C-alpha positions in Angstrom: -39.5 33.2 -31.4 -41.5 30.0 -30.5 -41.7 29.1 -34.2 -38.0 28.7 -34.3 -37.4 27.0 -31.0 -37.0 23.6 -32.5 -34.3 24.8 -34.9 -32.5 26.7 -32.1 -32.5 23.7 -29.8 -31.4 21.4 -32.6 -28.6 23.8 -33.6 -27.3 24.0 -30.0 -27.6 20.2 -29.5 -25.6 19.6 -32.7 -23.0 22.2 -31.7 -22.6 20.6 -28.3 -22.3 17.2 -29.8 -19.6 18.2 -32.3 -17.7 20.1 -29.6 -17.9 17.1 -27.2 -16.7 14.9 -30.0 -13.7 17.1 -30.7 -12.8 17.2 -27.0 -13.0 13.4 -26.8 -10.9 13.1 -30.0 -8.2 15.5 -28.7 -8.0 13.8 -25.3 -7.8 10.3 -26.9 -5.1 11.4 -29.4 -3.1 13.1 -26.7 -3.0 9.7 -24.8 -1.9 7.9 -28.0 0.8 10.5 -28.7 2.0 10.4 -25.0 2.2 6.6 -25.3 4.1 6.8 -28.6 6.6 9.3 -27.1 7.1 7.1 -24.0 7.9 4.2 -26.3 10.4 6.2 -28.2 11.9 7.4 -25.0 12.1 3.8 -23.7 14.0 2.8 -26.9 16.4 5.7 -26.5 15.3 7.6 -29.6 16.1 11.3 -29.3 15.1 14.3 -31.4 17.5 15.4 -34.2 19.1 18.6 -33.2 18.1 18.2 -29.5 21.6 19.3 -28.4 21.2 22.8 -29.6 
């Protein structure tokens, strides 16, 4: 077990880094999309078929 400790720690660290990066990306993209939707709403653009 001790022989593989470095590999295990590195694998967990890499996984945590990738997951954190994905969370940051999703949050940042959500803010960008929210701003884009607010701009469209400000300009009065509506979805096609929104009256259904």
